[in-house]
Each structure stands twice: as C-alpha cells, then as structure tokens.
C-alpha positions in Angstrom: 192.7 -99.4 -116.4 192.5 -100.5 -120.1 193.8 -98.4 -122.9 191.9 -97.4 -126.0 193.0 -97.9 -129.6 192.1 -94.7 -131.4 190.2 -94.7 -134.7 191.1 -91.6 -136.8 188.2 -90.0 -138.6 188.5 -89.5 -142.4 188.4 -86.1 -144.0 184.8 -86.8 -145.0 183.8 -87.6 -141.4 185.5 -84.4 -140.2 183.4 -82.4 -142.6 180.2 -84.1 -141.7 179.5 -81.5 -138.9 178.6 -78.9 -141.6 177.3 -81.3 -144.2 173.6 -81.3 -145.5 171.1 -83.5 -143.6 171.5 -87.1 -144.7 175.1 -86.6 -145.9 177.3 -89.7 -145.2 181.0 -90.1 -144.5 183.2 -92.7 -146.0 183.3 -96.0 -144.1 185.0 -95.8 -140.7 186.8 -99.0 -139.5 186.7 -100.5 -136.0 187.7 -103.9 -134.7 184.2 -105.4 -135.0 182.1 -103.2 -137.3 182.6 -100.7 -140.1 180.1 -97.7 -140.1 179.3 -94.5 -141.8 178.5 -91.2 -140.1 175.2 -89.8 -141.3 174.0 -86.3 -140.5 170.5 -86.4 -138.9 169.9 -82.7 -138.3 172.1 -79.7 -138.5 172.2 -76.2 -136.9 172.0 -76.9 -133.2 173.8 -74.8 -130.6 175.5 -76.8 -127.8 173.1 -79.8 -127.9 173.3 -81.5 -124.5 170.9 -84.5 -124.6 168.9 -86.6 -127.1 165.6 -88.4 -126.4 163.3 -90.5 -128.6 159.5 -90.4 -128.6 157.2 -93.3 -129.7 155.9 -91.3 -132.7 159.4 -90.9 -134.2 160.1 -87.4 -132.9 163.5 -86.7 -131.4 163.9 -84.2 -128.6 167.2 -82.3 -128.2 168.1 -79.9 -125.4 170.3 -76.9 -126.2 172.3 -75.7 -123.2 171.2 -72.1 -123.7 167.7 -73.1 -122.5 165.9 -74.4 -125.7 164.1 -77.6 -126.3 164.2 -78.6 -130.0 162.3 -81.1 -132.0 163.6 -83.2 -135.0 160.7 -84.5 -137.0 160.9 -86.5 -140.2 164.6 -85.7 -140.6 164.2 -81.9 -140.2 164.9 -79.6 -137.2 161.6 -77.8 -136.4 162.5 -74.1 -136.8 161.0 -72.8 -133.5 162.0 -74.0 -130.1 159.4 -75.6 -127.8 157.7 -72.9 -125.7 157.1 -73.2 -122.0 160.6 -74.0 -120.9 161.5 -72.2 -117.6 164.4 -69.8 -117.2 167.8 -71.5 -116.7 171.2 -70.3 -115.6 172.8 -70.4 -119.0 176.4 -69.5 -118.2 179.5 -71.5 -117.7 178.6 -75.2 -117.4 175.0 -74.3 -116.5 171.9 -74.4 -118.7 169.2 -76.8 -119.9 170.6 -80.3 -119.8 169.0 -83.7 -119.8 165.6 -84.7 -121.3 164.0 -88.1 -120.6 160.5 -89.3 -121.4 158.5 -91.0 -118.7 158.4 -94.8 -119.2 154.6 -94.4 -119.9 155.0 -91.4 -122.2 152.8 -92.9 -124.8 149.8 -92.5 -122.4 150.8 -89.6 -120.2 152.9 -87.4 -122.5 155.2 -86.6 -119.6 158.9 -85.6 -120.0 161.5 -84.7 -117.4 164.1 -81.9 -117.8 167.1 -81.2 -115.7 168.7 -77.8 -115.6 170.6 -75.3 -113.5 167.9 -73.5 -111.7 168.1 -69.8 -110.9 168.0 -69.3 -107.1 168.5 -65.7 -105.9 170.3 -66.5 -102.7 172.8 -68.6 -104.6 173.9 -65.8 -106.9 174.7 -66.4 -110.5 175.1 -70.1 -110.4 171.9 -71.6 -109.0 171.5 -75.3 -108.3 170.6 -78.6 -110.0 166.8 -79.1 -110.5 164.5 -81.5 -112.2 161.0 -80.7 -113.4 158.3 -82.6 -115.3 155.7 -81.5 -117.7 153.6 -82.6 -120.6 154.9 -82.4 -124.2 151.9 -82.0 -126.5 151.3 -80.1 -129.7 154.9 -79.0 -129.6 154.5 -77.2 -126.3 155.9 -77.9 -122.8 153.3 -77.5 -120.1 154.9 -77.4 -116.6 153.5 -79.9 -114.1 155.7 -79.7 -111.0 159.3 -79.7 -109.7 160.5 -83.2 -108.9 163.8 -82.3 -107.3 165.9 -79.3 -106.2 169.4 -80.0 -105.0 170.7 -78.6 -101.7 174.1 -77.5 -103.1 176.1 -74.4 -104.1 179.2 -73.7 -106.1 180.2 -72.9 -109.6 179.9 -75.7 -112.2 179.6 -79.5 -112.0 175.8 -79.7 -111.9 175.7 -83.4 -112.9 172.1 -83.3 -114.3 171.9 -86.8 -116.0 168.6 -88.7 -115.7 167.6 -92.3 -116.1 164.6 -94.5 -115.3 165.1 -98.2 -114.4 162.8 -101.0 -115.3 160.8 -100.6 -112.0 160.1 -96.9 -112.8 162.5 -95.4 -110.3 164.1 -92.1 -111.4 167.9 -91.7 -110.9 169.7 -88.4 -111.3 173.2 -87.2 -110.8 174.4 -84.1 -108.9 178.0 -82.9 -109.2 180.2 -81.7 -106.4 179.7 -78.1 -107.7 183.5 -77.6 -108.0 184.0 -77.1 -104.3 187.8 -77.3 -104.1 189.3 -80.2 -102.0 191.4 -78.6 -99.3 192.6 -79.5 -95.8 190.7 -82.5 -94.4 189.5 -84.3 -97.6 187.0 -86.4 -95.6 185.2 -83.1 -94.7 184.5 -82.2 -98.3 180.8 -81.8 -99.1 180.9 -84.8 -101.4 181.5 -86.9 -98.3 178.7 -85.2 -96.4 175.3 -86.8 -96.5 173.5 -83.7 -95.3 173.6 -82.1 -98.7 173.5 -83.1 -102.4 177.1 -82.5 -103.5 178.5 -85.3 -105.6 175.6 -87.8 -105.3 173.3 -90.1 -107.2 169.7 -89.6 -106.2 166.9 -92.1 -106.4 163.2 -91.0 -106.5 159.7 -92.1 -107.4 158.5 -90.6 -110.7 156.7 -87.8 -108.7 159.7 -86.9 -106.7 158.8 -88.9 -103.6 161.5 -90.8 -101.7 161.4 -94.6 -101.9 161.2 -96.2 -98.4 164.1 -98.6 -99.3 166.6 -95.9 -100.1 169.8 -96.6 -98.1 169.7 -93.4 -95.9 166.0 -93.2 -95.1 165.7 -92.7 -91.4 169.4 -91.8 -90.8 169.7 -88.6 -88.8 171.5 -85.9 -90.7 171.3 -87.7 -94.0 169.3 -86.7 -97.1 166.9 -89.6 -97.8 167.0 -89.1 -101.6 170.7 -90.1 -101.8 171.4 -93.5 -103.3 175.2 -93.2 -103.5 177.8 -90.5 -102.8 181.4 -89.4 -103.0 181.1 -88.7 -106.7 182.7 -85.7 -108.5 180.6 -84.9 -111.6 178.6 -87.7 -113.1 177.9 -86.8 -116.7 176.9 -90.3 -118.0 174.1 -92.4 -116.6 172.7 -95.7 -118.0 170.8 -98.6 -116.6 172.1 -102.0 -117.6 169.4 -103.7 -119.8 169.7 -107.1 -118.2 170.9 -106.6 -114.6 169.1 -103.2 -113.9 172.3 -101.9 -112.3 172.9 -98.1 -112.6 176.2 -97.4 -114.4 177.8 -94.0 -114.6 180.8 -92.1 -115.9 182.1 -89.2 -113.9 184.8 -86.6 -114.4 188.0 -86.9 -112.6 190.3 -83.8 -112.4 193.4 -83.9 -114.5 193.3 -87.7 -115.1 191.0 -90.2 -113.4 187.7 -90.1 -115.3 185.8 -93.1 -114.0 183.2 -95.8 -114.8 181.3 -96.9 -111.7 178.2 -98.9 -110.8 176.1 -97.0 -108.3 175.2 -99.3 -105.4 172.9 -98.3 -102.5 174.9 -96.5 -99.8 178.1 -96.8 -101.8 180.9 -94.2 -101.2 182.9 -93.5 -104.4 185.7 -91.7 -102.7 185.9 -88.1 -104.1 188.1 -86.4 -103.1 189.7 -88.8 -100.7 190.8 -91.4 -103.3 191.2 -91.2 -107.0 193.6 -91.3 -110.0 193.9 -87.7 -111.0 196.0 -84.7 -110.0 195.6 -80.9 -109.8 195.1 -79.1 -113.0 197.9 -76.7 -112.3 201.3 -78.2 -111.6 200.1 -81.8 -111.5 200.4 -81.9 -107.7 198.6 -84.6 -105.6 194.9 -84.2 -104.7 194.0 -87.5 -103.1 195.2 -89.2 -99.9 195.6 -92.4 -101.9 194.0 -94.5 -104.7 192.4 -96.9 -102.3 190.7 -96.6 -98.9 188.6 -99.0 -96.8 184.9 -98.4 -97.3 185.3 -96.6 -100.6 184.6 -98.1 -104.0 187.1 -98.7 -106.8 186.1 -97.7 -110.3 185.5 -100.5 -112.9 187.5 -98.5 -115.4 189.4 -95.2 -115.5 191.0 -93.0 -118.1 194.4 -91.3 -117.7 194.5 -88.8 -119.3 190.9 -87.8 -118.9 188.5 -87.8 -121.9 186.0 -85.5 -120.3 183.2 -88.1 -120.0 179.7 -87.2 -121.2 176.7 -89.3 -122.5 176.5 -93.0 -121.8 174.5 -95.8 -123.4 174.3 -99.6 -123.5 173.9 -101.0 -127.0 171.0 -103.6 -127.4 170.1 -103.2 -131.1 170.5 -105.4 -134.1 172.3 -103.0 -136.5 175.7 -103.7 -134.9 175.2 -107.3 -133.6 178.9 -107.7 -132.4 178.5 -104.5 -130.2 175.4 -105.9 -128.4 175.9 -105.6 -124.6 178.7 -103.1 -125.0 178.8 -99.7 -123.1 179.4 -96.6 -125.2 181.0 -93.6 -123.4 181.3 -90.1 -124.9 184.2 -87.8 -124.3 184.3 -84.0 -124.5 188.0 -83.2 -124.3 188.8 -86.5 -126.0 186.3 -85.6 -128.8 185.5 -89.3 -129.0 183.3 -92.3 -128.1 184.8 -95.4 -126.4 183.3 -98.8 -126.6 183.7 -100.8 -123.4 183.3 -104.6 -123.3 181.6 -105.8 -120.2 181.9 -109.4 -118.9 180.5 -110.5 -115.5 180.0 -106.9 -114.5 183.6 -105.9 -115.2 185.1 -103.8 -118.0 187.6 -106.1 -119.8 188.5 -104.1 -122.9 188.0 -100.7 -124.6 188.3 -99.3 -128.1 187.8 -95.8 -129.4 185.3 -96.2 -132.2 184.6 -92.5 -133.0 186.8 -89.4 -132.9 187.7 -86.2 -134.5 184.4 -84.6 -135.3 183.9 -82.4 -132.2 183.2 -82.6 -128.5 180.8 -85.5 -127.9 178.1 -84.3 -125.5 175.6 -87.2 -125.7 175.5 -90.7 -127.2 172.3 -92.7 -127.3 171.0 -95.8 -129.0 167.9 -95.0 -131.1 164.8 -97.2 -131.4 166.0 -98.0 -134.9 169.2 -99.6 -133.6 171.5 -96.8 -134.9 173.8 -94.9 -132.5 173.0 -91.2 -132.2 175.6 -88.6 -131.2 175.2 -85.0 -130.1 178.2 -82.9 -131.1 179.4 -79.7 -129.6 181.6 -77.2 -131.3 184.2 -75.3 -129.2 183.0 -71.8 -128.7 179.3 -72.7 -129.1 179.0 -72.8 -132.9 176.3 -74.6 -134.8 176.7 -78.4 -134.8 174.7 -81.4 -135.9 173.1 -84.6 -134.5 174.7 -87.5 -136.4 174.2 -91.2 -136.2 176.4 -94.3 -136.9 175.0 -96.7 -139.5 176.6 -100.0 -140.7 178.8 -99.8 -143.8 179.3 -102.8 -146.0 
C-alpha cells in the first residue's frame, strides 16, 4: 500500500460547484502540474458517468434515470427520451454510458442500469442495453446482458471496450453478507454473476476464448470473479489490460488487473473489517490461488470512476491512472511502472463526492461531482494553470 499526500482545495475551488459555467478556480498545486478547476455544465442531479461523442457532444447519466446532453458548453434542458425504466432507489439507477467504438458510423451507445425484475422485488438486477443515439433520442435496440444476481446494492455497472472490440462490464456482489463458510459466498460461485467482471462481444455474445466456456456449472460470460463492487474500469492504452478499482468494506478498497479466470478473493481475503465494531471479515489477507491487489486504501476512499491519462495538456501525468473517490471526495493519481503501482498522490479534493473521472478528447480531465443528499452539482474539468 502507498499513501496519498492530500491537496487541499482553495475556497474558490470549493465554491466552483455552484459557480457559473466557465468559472475557474484559483490554481491548485500538485507535485507535477498546477491546474484550475473549470465548470463545464451545472445543474445535474447525481451524475454517474461521462461519455464523449465525436461531434463534441458530452453524454451524462443521472442516477435517477435520465440521460443528459452537454452541447457547446450548455446543458440541453430536456433529458433524452427513450430511456427504459430503472430501479432508482438506494444505489440503483441509470449508471454507465459508453459509445460503441464505431459510434461515428453506427450511432450506438451502451447503458448499464439496475433493471426492474418483478420476482426480485424492489432491487432488480444489473443489466446492459444498447441503442442508437440520434436527433437527441435514444432508440432501444436490444439487451446485451442481464445478470443472474440478487441482493440490495453493489450493482457494479461499469463498462469498457478494449482495442479488439470486446465489451467488459462489472457486476457487484449485491451486498450479500459474508457469513459462515466464506468460500461458499456467491462471489466465489461461478454459477451466478455476483462479484464478477464479464467479457462479451458487442452484441452480447460470449467469446469462445473466455476462461470458463465449456466448464460445467460456470457462467461462460465470466472473465474474473471474487470481486466485491467494481466501480472503476479502464483499459490500459498500451498493454490492453483491464484495470479496475473495487470497494472494500471498512478499509481495503483495491486496484486490480482483471486476468482471465482470476479469483480476487472476496470475501475470503482482503484488508478491510466490518463496518460495525471493526471486527474481522476475512480469513486472511493472502490465500493460494487468489490474487493480491496492486494497491489498496486504508481507510477506504469509496472508489468510483477510473481513467488512464494519455493526453498532452498534462505531459508529466501521461500514463498515470486517475481514481475517483466518493467518501474520500477526491481523485488520486497513481504512478504505474512495469504493471505495478509505485506511488500515489491526491490531486483533487474537497469539492464533493467524485462519481466519475474521464480524460476528454481535448486532453483535459473531466469530473462528475455528486452532492450529498442528491442536490444539483456540476461537471467540471481540470485545465493547466501557469
């Protein structure tokens, strides 16, 4: 584990969440770059994910079930019609949005959400759909994936395409409590989708080289398992490896690289404790056949969006991994060398719960902020200062 060095936000930065569009903070200092916080669009309610389209539009999901468009620096007043009903309660709602790699020609986007399923009661399950986004309208095409899982929160719901066009998605453990035989927890059971990374073709088909194809009793969609609640997913721009951040309990948020067939140990191993009383959860921190995290946070930061930086606006940050934090209300910059996390620095803090962090096509870093209690918050971006 490496420890972060916090950067305290200035009063101007703290006020940016309610500032006019285009308002800037005073310069914020970090080890390698100084930046300003610039408001991109204000007035969003629990924004969950940001996606960029080739024509310059920015799509933003609101957890309540709305897809919004930012165009020419303004939030389009009306939500995009055609979005299906979502379970908008607790941790559920409309979550990730990702364009198809060939969006410029097929106009297809993918949405993940908590899908209402009558037999599952009020919580539903994780699902992914695709549809066309054209003339500011979403037209449903088909359902790509529906998880076999049940529980309360921990839907996962992050999406990412790799360079070969495979779609990866996360499903959380649905808050099934770890009791008794930890190895019997659903996140250790390949017959369902609790606590997994899934790998699919863009139409929802299962690739033949997935690690559990042909194994009796295993779901062939599963790429890796033993996860708790992966809320960050990013593909390394050079190696193509799938990196993720996942929530630990009280302590033990993790950075992992998802490998085919890998078991990441929840709840058998880990670095956290029970929320109440701080009592032990795990059998140990290590076990044969279970992967160790590349980095972990104690205390937890409540990991959220994740992105590799590849742009030219912050050249000394190129190749670094940026991880958002909800409870930590921050973004950490992780330095990667030879596939290992060797250092971390908190580069953004104090402006609200960070729900998503993305590199934009312009090389700036965009951040979706969430106010406690669901109030209106902005999308901001980090721009070089000085």
